[in-house]
Structure formats: C-alpha cells, structure tokens
C-alpha positions, 0 to 999 in steps of 0.5 A, a space after each residue: 285184636 282177639 281176647 278171652 273175656 276171662 283174661 281181660 281186654 286191655 281197653 279203657 272200657 269193655 267193648 262187649 257192650 258196644 259190639 252187641 248194639 244197638 239194643 232197644 231199651 226196656 223201661 221196666 215198671 213194677 209194683 210191689 209192697 214197697 210201692 211202684 218202681 221204674 228202671 231202664 234195661 238195655 239187655 232187652 228184646 222180644 223173643 217170640 210171636 205166638 204168644 208174644 214174649 219178651 226178656 230182659 236181664 238185670 246185671 247187678 244188685 243193691 244192698 237193700 234188695 238181697 242180691 238183685 235190683 228193685 225190678 227183679 225183686 218186685 217181679 218175683 213178688 207180684 208176678 207181673 211187669 210192664 215194658 215201656 218203650 222209649 223215644 228221644 223226648 223221654 231220654 232225660 226222664 229215662 236216664 234220671 230213673 236209672 239212679 240208684 234210689 233206695 228201695 221203695 222210691 217211686 221213680 215216676 214221682 222222683 223223676 217227673 214221669 206221668 203214670 197210667 194204670 195197666 189193663 190186664 195186670 196190677 202195674 203202672 206204665 209210662 203214660 207218654 211211652 210210644 208203646 207199653 207191653 203188659 207182661 205176666 212173669 213166665 220165669 226168672 232164670 239165674 245166669 252165670 255170674 253174680 246178680 245176673 238174672 234173665 226175666 221172661 214174660 208173656 205179653 198180655 196187653 199192648 198199649 200204642 200211642 195213637 200218634 205212633 200209628 200211621 196207615 195201620 203200622 206202628 211207626 213212632 217218631 223215633 226209637 231210643 237205642 243203646 250203643 254201649 259203654 256208659 252213655 252212648 245212645 242214638 235216636 233211630 228215625 230212619 228205616 227202609 223196607 226189605 222184603 224176605 225171599 219167598 218162604 223166608 
C-alpha cells in the first residue's frame, strides 16, 4: 500500500508509530515551582557523542499547561531535566506515570517510584533506573503541528546502576522499548556484536 499522511491511511491505527520502531523510552523527570514530575516519552534518542546530547519530543498538550505538557513546561522554567532509562521490571510504574494527572502531581509519589537526587542539576531521578542522564537544556524547538515540541539537552552527568556494569560494559538485564500503537512494547534482552569495517 501507499498513502499520503495528509490524506489518511484507512487503517484501524496509524502505522507510522509502528514503522519507526523499536524506540527507547525516555522517562523524563523534571522539577519546577509546582513540584516534581515524571513522564515517559517514546520519541527519544541520543544524537551526539561529544558533548553527549539527547532529544525527546512531546506531542500533545494539557489544558492546565498552556499548549504543552508538564515536562516541557517545567524544562522551560528550570532549564534542566533527567532522562531515566526503563527495564521490564519498571514497566508497570512507567506505564502508570503516563496517566493524565493534573499539573503539580508528583508521579514519583503517586505511582510508588523511588526518587533520588541528581548530582549536576537540581532535578529528581528514578533511583531504580538502570541508567539516568542528567541534562541541561540546549533548546526547545517548535515542530510542525499543534503542541509538537522537540527538547534538546546536553548530558552533564551519568548514573549507571552497578548491576548493569559487566566487564566494563553497560549491559542491563533488558531494555524496554516501544513498538508503536497504543500498548506494544518489548523487553530486549539479546544482542550480538558486529564490528564496523575499518574506517567505518
């Protein structure tokens, strides 16, 4: 089949979300004048090594956050955020934290998630995450469409759970990823090594 997005696809659910997959989940924690916040985003990835940089996109809005969501609103206010990675063991808490809570709700407390403090920024992090990336905001880019924002951050601190380091390599037990649609996830726990060609 072929379709032009502006004309619609005629399928029960939008296939775009499932085509660009799997996607890592950035569990974004923030702190603002209304308190601490935690929410998962599957439009997330690393984009540069030196300095290390990440991006995530927020693609909808809440009536109590003036055209965006809690995460973007608080990042604009504070200039910092933390990306927490997710494992299968944290899937239920991650999923619970994406509920449409009123602004000012602390998802850590609401969803029973242990909180720890960051080292380089004033922001909470998920204590049980396999890794957390402390970030300073570089820019918020307004994307095409309503309430679509890309958040670009520089990583200023990295937390790695000791159990995820094996022989000097970061190797968590698994990595939870999003396959698209409304509830399609996978826990990736197998990998293989494939070295690049010389100069690649």
